[in-house]
Structures are given as C-alpha cells and as structure tokens.
C-alpha positions, 0 to 999 in steps of 0.5 A: 479529865482526872488530871484537870480535876487534880490540878484544880486541887480535887481528890479523886475518889473513884474512876471507872474503867476508860474502856467503858462508857460513859466514864464515871468520876467521883471526886472531892473539891478543895472545899470538901464538896463531893461531886460525881460526873457521868461523862459521855466524852469524845475526841475533838479534832481538827481534821480537814474534810472534803466539802467541809469548811476549812476552819471547821473542827468537830467531835463525833458522838459514837461508840463501837461500830455502825454495825452495832446499831444497824437495827436500833440507833437511838440512845438515851443519855443517862441523867441522875434523878437524884441530882447527885451525878452531873452528866456531861456530853463533851468533846476533848482536845487533849493536845490543846487542853480544852473541851467543848460541852453540849447540853446532854438533855437536848441531845437525848436521845441521840444517834451515834456516828453524828458530828458536832461541829465548831469553828477555829474562832471558837477554839481560839476564844476558849484558849484565850479566855478560858471560858467561852460560850456560843450558839450553834444551829442544829441541822436536824431536830424534831419540829417541836425542838429548839433549832439552836443549841448552846455550847460551852468551851473551857480550858482544862483549868476550868473543868471543875467550873464547867461541872458546876455550871452543867449541874446548875444549867440542867434542864434550861432551854438554849436561850437561858443556858446561854444567859447563865453561861455568859452571866456566870462566867466570872461569878462561878466559884474558882476551881482552886481554893483561894489562898488565905492571907494573914491580915494583921487585924484578923490575926489580932482578933484571932489571938484573943479567941478563947480557943487559943488559950484553951487548946494552946493554939496559935492564931493561924491554927484557929483560922487556917487549920480547922481540922486540928481544932476538931481533932483536939475537940474529939480528944478533950470531949470523947463523950461527943462521939457517943451521941450522933446529935452532938458534934465536936463543933457544937461542943466547942461552941457551947464550951466557949459560950460557957467560958464566956458566961463564967467570966 
C-alpha cells in the first residue's frame, strides 16, 4: 500500500506497525491534500480448492486463530465518525499488483475466517483496465440486508483513486455504489499530479504580472513555483506572521491591487 501511494506521488506521514491490525496510513497527496486510511487488508490468492470452481480466487477475512474467537466471533469494522479517515476492506495480490475492495459497512459486523471470492475474469479485467467493478451475490446475509455487494478492483497505480472513491461512497447501498464506481471511473482525479505545460500565450500573460517585476521572478516561477512566492512574501512582509488572520497570499493580493490602483 505504501509503495503504491508513494509511486503516485504521495508523501507518507505516518504508518502503523504491519504487525498490528487494522493498518493505518496517513499521507499527503501530490496536491497537498492530507488523507488517512484505516485498512483491513488481507492477502488475495488463487489457490485451487477441492469442490470449488477452477477459476476462483479469494481472500480470507481473518486475524489470529479460530481459537481466539471461539466464544465471540462478531467484529465491528471501525469507521471514523468525523470522516477524516477512510476505512478500506481489501484483498491485495502483491504479485500481480492489484487489490479488490469490498464495502466495509456492508461487512460490519463481520465474522473472521470467511472467504470473499471473485473470478479469474474479474482479475483479468482489473489488470487490463486498471479499474473494474462488478456485483457479487452474498451467500448468507440478514433477511433485511442486501443480497448482493459491489466490489471494486484496481491496480496499484489506482490505489489513491480507490481511497477517494471509498471516501465518497461511504454509506451507499450496493446499487448506488455500483453506479458511482462505473460513472466516476474516468471522472475521478488522477493519482499523479498533472504535468503543467508552458503554453506560449500563458507565459506571455505571466510575464506581465506585477509580481514578475516586484520580486524579480521568471514567468514560470509565477505559474509553477507558488511556494517560492510565499517564501518571498514572508520575507518582504514579516508583519503578516504577527496576525493569524493575515496570510502572505492575502498580503500579496492586496499589495498587487494597491500597485494597480497607484498606476
């Protein structure tokens, strides 16, 4: 999970011990958005099993041994009431580089040592498209609960998109979860930040910006290095740091406006 996030341009801020469950990751996206994940993660495998379909794959939702749950085998999957952390229930195939995500609310509470199955065709579609969704019939569920669930499969390059999806899909019924996954597959933000192109018309406009002369900057620094502008603003306007309500960006905007009016 961490390698998938870092390869998408994320910066890992905190990770919990892999020996403890659930696994917690706090990270910053390429757009400087901070996110947190609470992952109930399991190993997805393709293990031929007697009396089971030959094209079946699965991951087992389990921690510890069966003896640990001999008396009570009902486990709530944690959800952050504030929405700051996103809960994932996933099976990961590290060898092939993809994972399958189930709805943690549909599976909460869950028993341990249960299997969640999917087919070879699903895995092949995930690897081919990078993002694939389908519905699975649940073999056992309460009488008032949905009899199907919506699964999402993604390659490691799309893990950040999956986190964003699960955050948006929290609490949806299986049908609406499927609609969102299918309709948003191409509309979701890309995992990696887009590379800015230096269009000539844009660069000409930037060259006339007051900050170019005021700070002695190049046009591309105005467009693509905003942190440098903020650093200069803090240096030229040290009084801004004295007031919590005054930001360097706000000072820059007012200074630019004053300069425009004076001219």
